[in-house]
N, C-alpha and C positions, 0 to 999 in steps of 0.2 A: 748598467746597474746589477746590483747580486743583490740576489734574497733568500734567506732562508729555504730548503728545501720544506722543511714543516709549513713555513707559512704559505708556500707558492702551492703545494699541494689544500692546505683549507682555501684558499683563493679559487682556484681550479674547481675542489669539489674531490678531492684525489684523497683516497686512504685506504693505502695497501700495504701492507707488512711486509712487501719484500720491495726493495725500492723499484720504482719506475724509470731510473734514471741514475748514472753516478753524480755523485756531490764533489765540491772541494773543499778541501780542509783548512782553506784559506790561503793556502803557499802559491796559487797559480788561478787563471782565470779560470770560473766553469766551463765545460767541454757543452755542446747541445744538445738535446735528446735527439738519441738518433731514429731513425724511421720504425726499424722494429721495435723500440723502447714506444713509441707511440704506441705502436700497435698493440703492443703490450699492456700497456697504460690503459688502452681502450677497451678492449676488451676484458680486463679483470674490474673496471665498472661496470658492465655491461650484462657479466654473470653473477658479479654481486650484488645489482639491483637484481635480477630476476631472481636469485636463491633468496633475500634477505625478504623481499615481500611475498613471495611464497612461505615465507615463515612468519610473516607478521613481527619482523624485525626490522627496526632501523638500521639503514645500512653502516652508520658508525659500530655501532655495537656487534654487528655482525663479522664486519672484518677484523676486530678486534678479540676473535673467536678462532679456536684451530678452523671451523670452518671457512673464515676469511685464510688462511695460510692456502688452505687447498684451494682454495678458487685462483690463487693465484698463478699456482701452478698450473692447471690447466688453461688459464689464459695466455700463460707462457709455450704451454705444448699449443695452443693453437698459432703460434708466429714461428715457434723455432722447432717444432715437429716433436716427437716421440722422444721430451729428453729427461721428463721427471714421469717417473711411478707415482701417480694418483690415480686415483678413481672417485668420479662421477658422484658416489654418496658422499664420500669424504665433504663436499659443499654444502650439503643437506642435512644431514648427522654426526652429529658430533659424536656418537658413539662409535659409526664408523670409522672416523679418524685414530681414537683412542685405542680400538682394536685391531688397527693395524701397524700405529707409530706410538706403542704404550711407551709412556713415560718411565724413566728410571731405565731404558731397555740396554743403554750405554754408560759408563763412566766419562764426564767429559769433562778434560781439563785445558781448560784455555789457557793457553803458555803468552799471548800477549794480548794485555787488557789495559784500558788507561783510563785514567782524569786528569783534571788537570786544580794546580796549587791555584783555586780560584779566579782564573782567569780563562777565556775561551781557548783554544788550540791554537788560533792566528796570531802572530809577532807584527799585529799592524798600529796605523794610527802612535801617537805621539809616543807612548809606553813601550811599542819596539823598537822606534826608529828603524824601521828595514825601507830600503830607499821602494822596493816595488811596491809596497802598501801606500806609501809614501806617492808616486807618483800616478796613481788610479786618477787621482782627480777628486773624488768622495770620499768621505767617510762613512766607516761599515760600523753599526753598535755592535757593544759589548754583551755577550750571553755568558754568563757565568755559570748560570741555573744547568744547562744542556749539559757541560761537562763536570757537574759540581759531584762529590764525593757521595751525597745523597742518592743523587741519580743515576751515578754508575752502580752503589747497593741493589736498587729499584730492576735497572737495565739488565745488572750481569745474572743475579739473582733471584728478585721477587718475577721475570717476566721473560726467564729464559731457561734452560734445562742445564745449566751448566754446574755443574759439582765443584769444580775447584778454580782458581785462578792464579795465575802469576802476574802480579799487576809490575809491568813493564815500565822499562826508564825513556825518558826522552832527553837528547842532549843540555846537559848543563852542568856546572860545576858547583860544589861548596867552598866557602870562603871559610877560610881553618882557626883564623884569630881577628879580632878587632883591632883597633888602634891602641890599647892598651894591654895588647900583646894575651892577652885572654883568649882562651879556647872558646869559641862562642857555640850557641847548643842552638838545636830546633831552628824554627824562622830565623831569627838572626844571622843562619850561615848562608841565607839566599833572600839579604833584602833587595834584591832587584828581581827584573823578571826571570823567572824560572818554573817552568811549565810543572816538574813533577820529579824534584830531587829523590834523594836516595832515603835522609832521612823522614819525609813523607809517606814514602812509599812504605816505609818500615811502621811508621806509628799508624797508617790504614790498614796493614796487613795485620798487625795488634788488636786494631777496634773490631777488625771482620771475625777472626777468629774467638776472641771474646766475648762477641755475641754470641756468634754459634755457641758456643764452649767447644768448639770441636776445630779440626784443622780443614778450612777453608780457601785460606789464602796463602800465597808465597811472595815474596818480593826482589825484586834484584838487585844490585847498586848500579850506579851510572861512572863509576869511575874507568878513565883509560890512557891510556901513555900519553897524551899530549893535551891531560886536563890541567896540569902544575908543571911550567914552564921559566925555566931559566932564559931568560931573552939575553943577556950579558953573555954567556958562552952558548946559548942557540942549542940546549937540550935538554932537556927534560931533570926537572927540577926531582931526582929521583925519591929524596927526602922528603919531601911534601909526597908525592905518591904512596908512599910505603905508609906513613904517617895515614892518609885519610882509606889505604887499603886496609888496614889493622881496625880503622873504626868500626869501614863499613860490614866486613867478616866479623868482629866480635861486639859490636853495638849494635850496629842494625841490623847483623845474624840475617843477609843477602844470601840467596840462593842457589842464582848464577852473574856474572858481567852482563850489561848492556853497551855494547860497541856500536858507536858510527862512527866510520871511518871516515867519512865526508865532513866532518866538522872542527870545530878548532876553539872549542872554552877556553883553552887556554892561553887563546891566543899567539900560537907559534908563528902561527903565519904561513900555517899547511895543516892538511890531514895527517894522516898514516895507515898503514897497512900491514894486515894482519899476519904477513912474512917476514916484516921491520925486523932490524935488529931492538928496536924501542919498545916493538910488541914482543919480539922474544923474551927481552928481559923482564917485562911486566908479568908475560907468562910464566915463567920460571920463580917469580917470586911469589905468585901465587899459587903454584903448585906446591911452595913449601907451607903454604899457610892451609893447605887443604883444598881452594877451591879450582875446581878443576871444569865448569863448566860456562862458555861459552856461549851467548846469543849473540847474533850480527845483525844488525841492518844491511843489506843486500839489496840491490835495485830502486826503485823509488829516487833515481839519483836528481830529479829537478829540484830537489829540498839545497842543493844548493850549486846556484849558476860557475862559482868556481872551482867545489873541489868535486861536481856531481862524479867525478869518474872515479874516483878511490870507493865509488860503492861497485865497482865490480866486484861479483865473486873471484876473479883467478888468483886472489891471492890465498883466495883457501885450500888449493891443490899444496903449495909448500908446508903452509902451515899447520894443513892436520898430516901431510906425511912427516915432517919434523918432530909433531909430537900427537905420536898416537893414542897417549893414556885422556887428552884434551877431548873435550865433547863439543863440536861446532853444530850450533843451532844455525840454519841460516835465513833467518827472518823474509818472506816476503817470495820463498824461493826465487829470490833475487830475481825478479819481474822490474828490468828497466824502466820502464813507463807504467805507468798505471792507467786503465781505463777510463781513468777521468781529467787524462787530458788531451787537449786535440791532439787528432790525428795520431791516436796512440797505437794504432793496429803498423800504419806504416812506420813511424818513431822505433817501433819493435821488431819491424822487416820480420813480419810473421808470413812463414811460408805455408799455406794451406796445401802444398804438396808433402811436404816434409812435417810439418808440425811443427815444426821450430818456431820460435821467438827468443828477442836479447832480452835478457842477460840468461834467464832461464835455462840457455842451449848453452854458454858459460859453465855453469854448474853441472850440466849433466855430463856434457863433454870432460870434466875432470874425474866423475867417476869410470865413465870407457876408457879412459887412457889409464886407470889407474883401482881395478875391480877391486884390489886389496884394500882401500880405504874402508874403514869399519864405521870411521868415527864423524859423520860428516848426516848430518838432520834435516833434509828442507820442510821448513815451517811453510804453512799454506795462511796465512793474515795476509788480508786485502790483495790475495792473488787465487785464490777460488771462490769467493764473492763477487768481487767484480767482475772477475773472467764470464761467471753463470752469466750475468746481468747483459754484458756485451757482446759476448761470443761463448754461448755453450761450447761449441765444437772447441775452439781456443782451450775451453776450462778441462776437455777432453785429453786433448794431448796435455795440457801440464800435469795432471794428474796420472795418468796413463803412462806418463816418463818419470815422473819423481817413484812410482811405485816398482818400472819396468827395473831402472837401474840401481834405486837406492834400496829398495824393497820397500815392502810392505809396513818393514819392522821399524821404519827409518823417517817415514812420513809424520807428521809430528802435527798437533791440531792447535791452530791460535786464528784469533776474526779480529784483531787491531782493532776491535769497541772499546769505547763510545766512540769511534769517531764513525762506526756506519749504525750508530744506534743502539738497541738491543739485539743480542746477537742469535734470538731464538730462530730467527729468518734463517742465517747459515745453517743452526746446527736443522732445520729442516730440510733447507735445501741440500744438504749432505745426505742426511737419511736416506732420500726419494733421489738422489744423482746413481745415474751410472754411464760407464764407456760402452758407446753402442758396438754393435757386433761388426760393422762395417768398420773401423779405427782398428776393434781389437783384430779383428783378420789381416787388414793392411799393413799394421804397425807391430804386432806381437804383443799389444796390453792384454793386461789379463781381468777380464769383470772383477767389477768390486764386492767381496761378498759380506754377508756381515761382522763375519771375524774380522774382517781386515778393516772394515769399519768402526769395528770397536777400539783396536789397535790405534788406528788414526786418532781416535775422538779422545781417548786418555789412555790407554795401557802403554802407548810407544812413552810418552811425554811421565811417565809415571814411577819409568825404570828410571828415568834421566835424574828425577827429583825425589827417587827414593821411595815414594810415595805407597804405606802399609796399606794395600789397597782391599784386604781382610778387615780392619780398622774400620776404614772408609765406608764401606758396602754394607758392613752389618750392621745391627741394629745398636743405636749409640744413644748415650743421653740424651734428651730433648734438649734437639737445634734449634736456639733462639732465632736464627734466620725463619726456620721452618716453620714455629707459630708465628712471627712477623706476618712473615708469609701469605697465611691460612687467615689472619685477621685482617689481611689488604684486601685478598680475593674478598671474601665476606662481606667487605666494606665498601664493594662498586670498585674497589682498584683493577685497572685493563693496562695492556700493553699499549702506549702512547702512539706504535706504528709512525714514529719520527725518528729520519735521519739528520745527523745533527750536523749537516754540513750546508755548502751555499750551490744555488745555482742561478742561472741569468734569470732575471726577472722578466724580460721579454719572452722568454723558451717555455 
């Protein structure tokens, strides 16, 4: 039986802003909590009990403060060794936390953030008709609110230091015309199950920016070469693709494309690769219209049992060399199997001797073979955060290799939240993260400086998305989101400390 991570924690008396185990996003059976994660959870509870009692606070209120975050990193260091930069004082003196980690120190631009179109992210039950969930033998409750737009604003802006977001697409296409031949608009373009369509991302972006009276959000477009397919000729319906391309660029005003090579929205019978002829045609048409940023899901191959191999980043080599003016943002840094999958280290062929693991090693080898490539950017959403929970040494190797081979100016910040709850714990973790002296000496990794973190947190992505950093960081007219956040805090609002995925009920 599965259970929401938040409900499981409440039943067991666990309250931690940093997840103490990995969650399933409903696309696979949840992995059991590892022995080390159980240790971290135990010590988090023990330290929180001691510190909150000393301060005369109830534990839940204590864990919603920065002192609660510090407590989690102290607990993790007890289990994993000196991974995190955290002082004992931070767990009892909020001023010590703020002095060491001042808010606003970094411009944070999250290039991978999600909410859903009034549904939870699972494609289960009678709606999704997915065989996997039909065969589980039980029904899971739908939970719309956890992934809703309102919760998205709360978690991303009110409960984290995120300055700007890119609302990132998920697979799905829009229906262009009704039975009467008229062009459809808004929700009518996605009458069935469509998790986060392009029109909704654009609408949400405009609502956030209108509320803030400043630029706080960008949005992506979902269009890809196999979204509209001529089944008779067995080739892309190029007229329909161009129609949708111009709609997304001119009406939705998307800032990049989001590609999932291992999905088949147009029912073509297959996926595609970034270096095939259909993709190249799309790239050329996009270039003509001024769009030259492509964000591509690579890794996390379990999302398609049939087409998962197409999430391998090997196709990026030819496409990057062939199109040097195109920017390729490689989501998840191409981690093949997420730490939330069973036997993930074995499946990823993690080699502690070399620090290599699939398919991150494929992405790294592309740069080793082609040092002249300068248009590929590893992104670390659902890469850095899950790795530091599951195996901090792997996280050190992953970040170390990204920086060593692609350069610190090419590593891009993303979190993949709301899938992981509020992104603040990931932000806090990265502020405190460092690669060990031992690994730096042995593998030639560099220590990560504050300047490096500033680049990765947002400055690198700001260049890609042409963000005016002076306008963003200088005093601006009152930002409605900031006013709402102040009111939210003054009226007792606090971070929920909840990850919105599933775990085993008996874990």
